[in-house]
N, C-alpha and C positions, 0 to 999 in steps of 0.2 A: 288784361292781367297776364302775367307770365307764370306758368305752372311748370316746375321742373322737379324731376325725381332726384332725391339725394343719394348719398352713399348707402342709405338704408332702403332696400326695396320696399315699395308701398308706403313710403313717407315722402310727401311732396311739399316743397317750399312754394308758397303762393305770394307773388309780389304784385301788388296792384299798381295801376297807372293813376298817379295823382293828378287831379285837375286843380290848378291853382289860380287864384286871382287875389285882388286886394283884400278880400274878406278872409281868406284862408285856403283850405283845400277840401276836396271831396274825392272819395274813391269807393269803388265797389270792392268789398273785402272778400266776398265769396260768391261763386255761382256754381250750383250743382251741375248744370249742364256742361260748363266748361271743364270741370273736374272729370266728369264722366267721359267727355270727348278725348281728353288728353291721356287719362290713365285707366279708363274702363271701370273705375269704382263707382258704385251707386251709393250716394251718401245723402240721406234724408234726416236732418236733425229732428229729434223728438224732445230734447231737453237742453236748456241753456243754463250754465253755471258761471259764477264769477268768484275769484279769490283776490284778496288784497294782501300784500306782503311787505314787511319791512325789508330794507336793504340787507342782503346777506342771508335771507330766508331761502332754504333749499326745500323744494317740494318734489318728491319723486323718489325712486322711479316706480311708476304705477301702470298697471294694465288691468284687464278684466277677464275673468275666466271665460272660456268658450265651451258651451254656450253660457251666457247670451252673447258675450263679446261686446266691444264698443269701439267704434271709430270716433275720432274727434277732429274738429277744426279749432285750432288754438291761436289766439291773437292777444296782443297786449294793447289794451285800450287806454292805459295811463302809465307813464313811466317806461321802464325797459326791463327786460329779463334776458338771460342767456338760456335758451330753450334747447333741450337735449332729447333725442329720440334714439332708442336702441332696439335692434332686432333680437328679440328673445324667443323667437319661434324655433322650437326644437327641430332640427333637420334642415334649417334654412342655410343656403350657401353663404349667407351673410350673418350667421349667428354670432352675436357679440359685437357686431359693427355698430358704431354710433355716428350720429351727425349732430352738429350744434349750429344754432342760428340766433343772432340777436333779434329779438322781437321788440319793437317799440311803437308807441302811439304815433309818432311822426311819420314813419315809413309805411305803416299799415301792413307790413309783412306778416303772414300767418303760416301755420304748419298744418297740413292734413296728415293725421296719424291713423293708419288702418288698424283694424282689429288684430290683436296678437302682438303688437309692438308695445314697448314700454316708453313712458314719457315722463319728463320732469323738467324743472327749471330752477334757476337761482335768480333772485331779484337783484337787479343792478342799481335800483333806485328805491328810495323810501316810497311807500304807498303805491307800489306797482300793482296794477289791476289787470288780471288775466281773464279773458273770456273763453269759455269752452262750449262749443256747439257739439252735442253728443247724439250719436245715432240710436242709442237705446236709453230707456229710463234707468235710473239708479236702482239696483237690486242689492239690498244689504247682504253682505257676506260673499259677494262675487269679486271684490277688488283684490288684485294681486299686488303685493308690495315687495319690492326688491331693494336691498340695502344700497343706497345711492353712492356710498363710499367704498363699495366692493373693489379691492385692488384688481380683481380679474377684469372688471369693466373699464377701469382707468379713465373715468369720465373727466372732461376738462373743466371741472368746477373752479379750478384755480384761476381761470380767465375771468371769473366774476366775483371772486372772494378776496377780501383783504385780511380776514381772520377766520375763526372757526364758524362753520355754517350754523344757522338756527334751524334745528330739525324738530319735527314732532316726535313724541315718544314712539309712535307707531313706526315711523320711517327709520328712526335710530335702531329699533329692535328688529327690523325686517330681515329676512333671510338673504344670504348671498345668492347670486345667480345660480351657482352649482346646487345649493341646497333647495332653491325653488324648483329646479328641474327634478331633483330627487323626490320632492314632495308631490310631483305631478301637477304643479300649478301652471306650467307653461303650455300653451297650445302648440301643436305641431305646425310646421310650414304647410304640409299637405291639407290639414284641417282648415287652415286659413284660406288657402287658395281655393278649396272647394266652397267655402262660404262666399268668397268674392264672386265666383262663377254662378252660384245659386242666386245671389242678389241680382246679377245681370239677367238671368233667365226670368226671375220673377218680375222684372221691370217690363218685359215684353208682353 
């Protein structure tokens, strides 16, 4: 597999090597040892979630308070989505920078999203199914929601939408990036870097 860092530090695009024959394909979607070798992050999934979405559904942008924080490996196991990751860590040299990737079941491409980053996607097909491997268990009240249509973020949803997006009430009412920062909902870059380093120390 090929693991490459995106324009967002600590967000990695993982492209598997597909093995094909007359029956179809097989691929390794994720290997924790390869991720750690390439980027130094220790990622041990503790929970697996799935979402299914109609075409035009926009889910995001979401993060998790630190602590506990949550890293994710995201892949699309049916259909296709336009996946977006944004650096919302206060003090990050890449604060507000985003990267987008088409994730689809055919290619098997996935995204590793480290703690402190915000993630979302728009469904490009009906019945798109997204898998999330998560480093922490869900803790009610710790999710951070940021308005995905915030003009300050200028996210490229237009690449996946032909009309108005389908949003949950929660996402539609989420605060802007600036307001989330004012409310103290965003982790700092230094806090996140310290967490990544602590995870590496604990691994030894």
